[in-house]
N, C-alpha and C positions, 0 to 999 in steps of 0.2 A: 378349285377345279384346275386341271391341268390345261396347259396351252393346247395340246392335240384335242382335247375334248371341245374346248371352245372353237377351234377351227372347224371341227365336224360339225358343230351346232351351227356355224355361220353358213358353211357350204349348204347343209340341209335347208336352213332358212332361205337362202338365195334359191335354191332349186325350187322349192314350193312357191315362192314368190314369182319366179319366171314362169311356171307352168300355170299360175293363176292368171298371168297377164294375157294369156291366150284366150281365156273366157271359153273353154271348150264345152260342148254338148256332147258329152260321151255316148249318149244313146244314138245320136246321129253319126257318129264316127265309127261305128261297127262295120257298116257296109263299105266304107271308104278304105278302111284298114284290111278289109278281107284279102286283097291281092298281095298285100305286103306281108301279111302273116303267111299266105301260101307260099311266097318267095322264100321267107325265113325258114320255114319248115323244109322246103326243097333244098336249100343250102345246107341246113343243118342235118339232112338226111333223116327227118322224124316226120311223123304222120300230122303233127300239130306244132303249132308255136303260138306264143302269148306274148302281148305287150301289156303292160301295167302302168298305167298313169296314175300316181298315188299323189293326192293333194290333201288339204286339211279337211275336205269334205267327203271325199269318194275315193275309192279304188277300183 
């Protein structure tokens, strides 16, 4: 395995680990993120925007 591949795997592992430390309930976050999504869409000049929080158990 190349060093670049190992580095990417480590980065992804650390990202998933950090996200899991938040112990987020994604169902309850939908309403909380609504204004952030509206702001992102406004800034991007689009009708909608999305946020994906991807961990080992959900997307």
